[in-house]
C-alpha positions as a LaTeX table, in Angstrom:
\begin{tabular}{lrrr}
\hline
Residue & $x$ (\AA) & $y$ (\AA) & $z$ (\AA) \\
\hline
Met1 & 0.46 & 13.68 & 1.22 \\
Leu2 & 1.25 & 12.17 & 4.57 \\
Ser3 & 2.18 & 14.75 & 7.19 \\
Ser4 & 5.62 & 14.36 & 8.73 \\
Leu5 & 3.99 & 15.11 & 12.08 \\
Phe6 & 1.98 & 11.92 & 12.02 \\
Ile7 & 4.28 & 9.50 & 10.05 \\
Thr8 & 5.57 & 7.64 & 13.09 \\
Gln9 & 2.07 & 6.73 & 14.24 \\
Val10 & 1.10 & 5.65 & 10.86 \\
Val11 & 4.28 & 3.54 & 10.28 \\
Thr12 & 3.77 & 1.93 & 13.52 \\
Glu13 & 0.16 & 0.79 & 12.64 \\
Val14 & 1.08 & $-0.22$ & 9.02 \\
Gly15 & 4.08 & $-2.26$ & 10.39 \\
Arg16 & 1.76 & $-3.90$ & 12.85 \\
Ile17 & $-0.64$ & $-4.91$ & 9.98 \\
Leu18 & 2.22 & $-6.11$ & 7.89 \\
Glu19 & 3.84 & $-8.39$ & 10.49 \\
Gly20 & 4.92 & $-11.56$ & 8.75 \\
Cys21 & 5.62 & $-9.97$ & 5.42 \\
Glu22 & 9.41 & $-9.98$ & 5.85 \\
Asp23 & 9.84 & $-12.59$ & 3.04 \\
Ala24 & 8.12 & $-10.79$ & $-0.01$ \\
Pro25 & 8.61 & $-7.27$ & $-1.15$ \\
Val26 & 6.27 & $-4.47$ & 0.26 \\
Ile27 & 5.47 & $-1.76$ & $-2.37$ \\
Val28 & 4.97 & 1.77 & $-1.10$ \\
Cys29 & 3.38 & 3.98 & $-3.80$ \\
Asp30 & 4.55 & 7.73 & $-4.01$ \\
Gln31 & 5.46 & 8.17 & $-0.44$ \\
Ser32 & 9.26 & 8.06 & $-0.16$ \\
Arg33 & 9.43 & 9.31 & 3.48 \\
Phe34 & 7.07 & 6.70 & 4.63 \\
Gly35 & 8.80 & 3.92 & 2.49 \\
Lys36 & 12.09 & 4.75 & 4.28 \\
Ala37 & 10.53 & 4.69 & 7.65 \\
Leu38 & 8.81 & 1.34 & 7.06 \\
Ala39 & 12.12 & $-0.04$ & 5.76 \\
Ala40 & 13.85 & 1.08 & 8.96 \\
Asn41 & 11.52 & $-1.20$ & 10.74 \\
Gly42 & 12.81 & $-4.32$ & 8.79 \\
Leu43 & 10.44 & $-4.71$ & 5.99 \\
Pro44 & 11.81 & $-5.29$ & 2.44 \\
Val45 & 10.45 & $-2.13$ & 0.94 \\
Val46 & 10.33 & $-1.32$ & $-2.74$ \\
Gln47 & 9.35 & 2.26 & $-3.38$ \\
Val48 & 7.35 & 3.15 & $-6.50$ \\
Ala49 & 7.11 & 6.80 & $-7.76$ \\
Ser50 & 5.88 & 8.17 & $-10.96$ \\
Lys51 & 8.49 & 10.89 & $-11.12$ \\
Arg52 & 12.16 & 10.07 & $-11.19$ \\
Arg53 & 12.99 & 13.20 & $-9.07$ \\
Ser54 & 10.78 & 11.87 & $-6.20$ \\
Leu55 & 13.26 & 8.99 & $-5.51$ \\
Arg56 & 16.57 & 10.47 & $-6.76$ \\
Arg57 & 18.14 & 10.84 & $-3.39$ \\
Lys58 & 16.59 & 7.66 & $-1.84$ \\
Thr59 & 18.52 & 4.64 & $-1.19$ \\
Gly60 & 17.17 & 1.10 & $-1.42$ \\
Arg61 & 15.05 & $-0.61$ & $-4.04$ \\
Arg62 & 12.88 & 1.68 & $-6.20$ \\
Ile63 & 10.86 & 1.43 & $-9.37$ \\
Tyr64 & 9.57 & 4.32 & $-11.63$ \\
Gly65 & 6.01 & 3.74 & $-12.67$ \\
His66 & 2.53 & 4.65 & $-12.23$ \\
Ala67 & 0.48 & 3.05 & $-9.22$ \\
Gly68 & $-2.14$ & 1.96 & $-11.67$ \\
Gln69 & 0.37 & 0.28 & $-14.02$ \\
Leu70 & 3.04 & $-1.46$ & $-11.90$ \\
Pro71 & 5.96 & $-2.79$ & $-13.82$ \\
Leu72 & 5.80 & $-5.97$ & $-11.73$ \\
Ala73 & 5.21 & $-9.62$ & $-12.49$ \\
Asp74 & 1.88 & $-11.24$ & $-11.46$ \\
Ala75 & 1.90 & $-12.37$ & $-7.90$ \\
Ser76 & 5.31 & $-11.15$ & $-7.19$ \\
Val77 & 4.99 & $-9.05$ & $-4.04$ \\
Gly78 & 3.51 & $-9.55$ & $-0.61$ \\
Ala79 & 1.93 & $-6.21$ & 0.07 \\
Ile80 & 1.24 & $-2.88$ & $-1.32$ \\
Val81 & 0.61 & 0.41 & 0.71 \\
Gly82 & $-1.16$ & 3.10 & $-1.02$ \\
Phe83 & $-2.23$ & 6.69 & $-0.05$ \\
Gly84 & $-5.15$ & 8.74 & $-0.97$ \\
Leu85 & $-7.17$ & 6.08 & $-2.86$ \\
Gly86 & $-10.23$ & 7.00 & $-1.08$ \\
Gln87 & $-10.37$ & 10.40 & $-2.75$ \\
Thr88 & $-9.84$ & 9.55 & $-6.33$ \\
Glu89 & $-12.50$ & 8.53 & $-8.83$ \\
His90 & $-10.29$ & 6.06 & $-10.65$ \\
Trp91 & $-9.73$ & 3.65 & $-7.79$ \\
Gln92 & $-11.07$ & 0.44 & $-9.35$ \\
Pro93 & $-8.43$ & $-0.10$ & $-11.96$ \\
Val94 & $-5.68$ & 0.74 & $-9.44$ \\
Leu95 & $-6.96$ & $-1.85$ & $-6.89$ \\
Ala96 & $-7.26$ & $-4.45$ & $-9.77$ \\
Glu97 & $-3.68$ & $-3.79$ & $-10.73$ \\
Trp98 & $-2.47$ & $-4.14$ & $-7.28$ \\
Ser99 & $-4.37$ & $-7.36$ & $-6.71$ \\
Arg100 & $-2.61$ & $-8.75$ & $-9.89$ \\
Ala101 & 0.71 & $-7.89$ & $-8.62$ \\
Ile102 & 0.21 & $-9.41$ & $-5.05$ \\
His103 & 0.48 & $-13.00$ & $-4.24$ \\
Glu104 & $-2.38$ & $-15.11$ & $-2.86$ \\
Gly105 & $-2.72$ & $-14.11$ & 0.80 \\
Gly106 & $-0.82$ & $-10.77$ & 0.44 \\
Gln107 & $-2.19$ & $-7.53$ & 1.62 \\
Ile108 & $-3.32$ & $-4.29$ & 0.34 \\
Val109 & $-3.22$ & $-1.40$ & 2.82 \\
Leu110 & $-4.91$ & 1.94 & 2.13 \\
Val111 & $-3.91$ & 5.08 & 4.21 \\
Asp112 & $-6.40$ & 7.94 & 3.85 \\
Lys113 & $-8.27$ & 10.68 & 5.29 \\
Ser114 & $-11.53$ & 9.57 & 3.68 \\
Thr115 & $-14.41$ & 8.13 & 5.62 \\
Ala116 & $-13.96$ & 4.51 & 6.90 \\
Ser117 & $-17.25$ & 3.47 & 5.30 \\
Glu118 & $-15.99$ & 4.62 & 1.84 \\
Leu119 & $-12.62$ & 2.78 & 2.20 \\
Thr120 & $-14.45$ & $-0.33$ & 3.32 \\
Arg121 & $-16.66$ & $-0.12$ & 0.21 \\
Arg122 & $-13.79$ & 0.06 & $-1.92$ \\
Val123 & $-11.85$ & $-2.82$ & $-0.65$ \\
Leu124 & $-14.99$ & $-4.90$ & $-0.64$ \\
Cys125 & $-15.57$ & $-4.11$ & $-4.30$ \\
Ala126 & $-12.04$ & $-5.01$ & $-5.00$ \\
Gly127 & $-12.68$ & $-8.47$ & $-3.69$ \\
Leu128 & $-10.43$ & $-8.32$ & $-0.61$ \\
Ala129 & $-11.02$ & $-10.61$ & 2.42 \\
Asn130 & $-10.34$ & $-10.42$ & 6.12 \\
Ile131 & $-10.82$ & $-6.55$ & 6.10 \\
Glu132 & $-9.40$ & $-4.66$ & 8.95 \\
Gln133 & $-9.60$ & $-1.03$ & 9.83 \\
Ser134 & $-7.73$ & 1.17 & 12.38 \\
Thr135 & $-6.86$ & 4.72 & 12.84 \\
Ala136 & $-3.55$ & 6.41 & 13.47 \\
Ala137 & $-3.44$ & 10.27 & 13.95 \\
Arg138 & $-5.89$ & 11.64 & 11.52 \\
Tyr139 & $-5.63$ & 8.73 & 9.04 \\
Val140 & $-7.97$ & 5.76 & 8.46 \\
Ile141 & $-5.93$ & 2.65 & 7.67 \\
Thr142 & $-7.89$ & $-0.10$ & 5.92 \\
Ser143 & $-6.26$ & $-3.42$ & 4.92 \\
Gly144 & $-7.55$ & $-6.55$ & 3.31 \\
Val145 & $-6.11$ & $-9.83$ & 2.08 \\
Val146 & $-5.96$ & $-10.70$ & $-1.66$ \\
Thr147 & $-7.72$ & $-13.83$ & $-2.65$ \\
Lys148 & $-7.41$ & $-15.31$ & $-6.22$ \\
Leu149 & $-10.81$ & $-16.90$ & $-7.04$ \\
Pro150 & $-10.69$ & $-19.60$ & $-9.73$ \\
Gln151 & $-11.70$ & $-18.32$ & $-13.11$ \\
\hline
\end{tabular}
């Protein structure tokens, strides 16, 4: 869970990473306060939550579903911002699902308290390119560009 004490710093850094993503939706998974703050910065945020109650008082676009099974068409979003993926064992299917939903050249951004090396390993295993890492408050922010290789 993203601490409200550090949300401004993390939103600022993620907003910097996502500059130029104003044309395609940006998915924020299971962090409604963060999604609202990112939308206030001018990004077209769509919030995804697995529990309807999580988003019942939120305005804006929202989808109910699990981060590992997004109810989205292939290559339909510009970026996905996820939290805590460095601390779960089942990260590979989630990153594969996110890569499916993001268009060529879109970004996956991970915000986590895990070690930078573990997050780098995970985005490399997911096949992301142009990997960038930064820190904001107590969080490591790792991003990479989705590239669709020919089959």
